[in-house]
C-alpha positions, -999 to +999 in steps of 0.1 A: +065+441+109+063+429+153+056+402+165+016+414+175+011+427+135+023+390+126+001+371+156-029+391+146-019+387+109-014+350+120-049+344+143-068+358+113-062+335+092-093+309+101-116+334+102-110+331+059-123+321+029-107+298+007-108+324-017-095+350+007-066+326+014-057+317-018-058+355-026-030+361+007-010+335-009-009+346-040+003+384-025+030+365-007+044+334-026+040+357-059+025+322-072-005+307-086-020+287-051-018+248-047-047+229-053-048+217-012-067+219+011-073+248+034-058+233+064-027+239+040-028+267+032-034+281+062+005+264+071+022+275+044+005+309+046+015+315+087+047+300+079+055+327+052+043+359+071+068+345+105+099+344+073+090+377+056+089+393+099+114+373+109+134+358+082+138+322+063+162+294+066+196+308+069+217+301+035+235+268+046+202+253+061+186+256+027+218+241+006+221+215+030+184+209+023+188+211-011+216+182-007+201+162+008+168+161-014+188+149-041+212+128-028+212+093-017+232+107+019+212+090+051+202+116+076+220+112+115+216+080+133+191+095+160+170+109+134+162+080+115+152+062+147+125+098+160+155+099+186+155+136+205+179+158+201+202+171+226+193+203+235+149+197+228+128+209+262+100+195+257+073+214+278+046+200+296+014+219+323+006+193+347-023+201+378-013+238+363+022+241+364+043+239+338+076+215+336+104+219+309+124+189+306+154+194+285+170+163+268+206+157+272+234+138+257+228+107+282+191+115+295+171+142+312+172+170+328+148+185+349+150+211+376+183+206+376+183+163+385+195+147+357+174+114+351+179+082+322+150+079+310+115+101+302+091+085+324+110+084+358+115+123+351+072+122+347+077+101+376+091+121+399+065+150+391+032+131+389+045+106+419+031+078+396+042+054+371+039+069+331+054+063+300+077+092+293+062+093+264+031+098+267+031+126+297+054+144+274+034+146+245+055+125+220+028+098+210-010+089+223-013+061+253-013+028+230+002+042+203+031+022+194+064+039+190 
């Protein structure tokens, strides 16, 4: 199935009844659907459609997740703190223009320029003081980290 087909199938989910979603679940997962709400069904069906079209997790990733789920092994400190991993790209539209910021191991890169914080990058873009996590959509105004 091509990307257009997957996109059309995913878009159609929101217009389907719960009964139709459950029927699709049975077809795609070959199991009875769980007794969760519509949002859960739509999200899992969306993932399954993409997985069938483009492939799922690599076997080694599945094994690692299984080990983590059944052991006392802890996640790396950056993941425990909720920090962004190097290579993560943040995208934000501001005044009709798309802005992309890449997380580095020691800061952030925006348009070839390095910044020490997300706030510094946001301030450079807007010309005003911003909380970087709020500007880049990582949290809402007033929300604690």
